C-alpha positions as CSV (number, residue, x, y, z in Angstrom):
1,M,-7.9,-83.6,43.7
2,Q,-6.8,-80.4,45.2
3,E,-7.8,-77.2,43.2
4,L,-4.8,-75.2,42.1
5,K,-4.6,-71.6,43.2
6,T,-2.3,-70.5,40.3
7,E,-1.6,-71.4,36.8
8,N,2.1,-70.7,36.8
9,Y,2.8,-74.1,35.2
10,K,1.4,-72.8,32.0
11,F,4.1,-70.1,31.5
12,F,7.9,-70.1,31.7
13,Q,10.3,-67.4,30.5
14,H,14.0,-67.8,30.2
15,R,15.3,-64.3,29.6
16,E,18.9,-65.3,30.0
17,C,18.7,-67.6,27.0
18,E,21.0,-66.6,24.2
19,F,18.1,-66.6,21.8
20,F,15.4,-64.8,23.9
21,P,13.1,-64.0,22.4
22,C,13.6,-66.4,19.5
23,H,10.9,-64.8,17.4
24,E,10.2,-61.1,16.8
25,T,7.5,-59.9,19.2
26,N,5.9,-56.7,20.4
27,D,4.9,-58.4,23.7
28,E,8.1,-59.7,25.2
29,E,6.5,-59.7,28.7
30,N,4.1,-62.5,27.7
31,F,6.6,-64.4,25.5
32,N,6.3,-68.1,26.7
33,C,9.4,-70.3,26.5
34,L,7.5,-73.4,27.9
35,F,7.2,-74.9,24.4
36,C,10.6,-73.9,23.2
37,Y,10.6,-76.7,20.6
38,C,7.1,-76.7,19.4
39,P,5.2,-80.0,19.9
40,L,2.9,-79.0,17.0
41,Y,5.7,-79.1,14.4
42,A,5.0,-82.8,13.8
43,L,1.4,-82.0,12.8
44,G,2.6,-80.4,9.5
45,E,-0.2,-78.4,7.9
46,N,-2.6,-79.2,10.8
47,C,-0.6,-77.4,13.5
48,G,-2.7,-74.3,13.3
49,G,0.3,-72.0,13.2
50,N,1.7,-69.4,10.8
51,F,4.3,-71.4,8.8
52,R,5.5,-71.9,5.3
53,Y,7.4,-74.6,3.4
54,T,10.8,-73.7,2.0
55,E,11.8,-74.7,-1.6
56,D,13.3,-78.0,-0.3
57,G,10.2,-78.9,1.6
58,T,11.3,-77.9,5.1
59,K,8.6,-76.5,7.4
60,D,9.7,-73.0,8.4
61,C,8.0,-71.7,11.6
62,S,10.1,-68.6,12.0
63,D,7.0,-66.3,11.7
64,C,4.9,-68.4,14.1
65,M,4.0,-67.3,17.6
66,V,1.5,-70.0,18.5
67,P,3.7,-71.8,21.1
68,H,5.1,-68.6,22.5
69,K,1.9,-66.8,23.4
70,R,0.9,-67.1,27.1
71,K,-2.8,-67.7,26.2
72,N,-2.1,-70.7,23.9
73,Y,-1.2,-73.3,26.5
74,Q,-4.6,-75.0,26.4
75,Y,-4.7,-74.9,22.5
76,I,-1.4,-76.8,22.5
77,M,-2.6,-79.3,25.2
78,N,-5.8,-79.9,23.2
79,K,-3.6,-80.9,20.1
80,F,-1.7,-83.7,22.0
81,K,-4.3,-86.3,20.9
82,D,-3.4,-85.4,17.3
83,I,0.3,-85.7,18.0
84,V,-0.3,-89.1,19.5
85,E,-2.1,-90.2,16.3
86,V,0.9,-89.0,14.2
87,A,3.3,-91.0,16.4
88,R,1.0,-94.0,16.3
89,K,1.0,-94.2,12.5
90,K,4.8,-94.0,12.3
């Protein structure tokens, strides 16, 4: 397998999106849109992010930046085995 010279596939930014950035941030330059819809949502309390549950039991991730930080690509990729387990049980 050929060694990659860059890691650009780990980061994507869509500044023309009507919602950019969709979360408050002090670091807009490193705001990652790659995981726009967080794949960790399905993990519930085991996602590792900053979330809360609303009164009706809905998971609210509006204060979470885990999928939007450039440095968290590998963290999310490492969680895919857990996501597969959740899907397998359903």
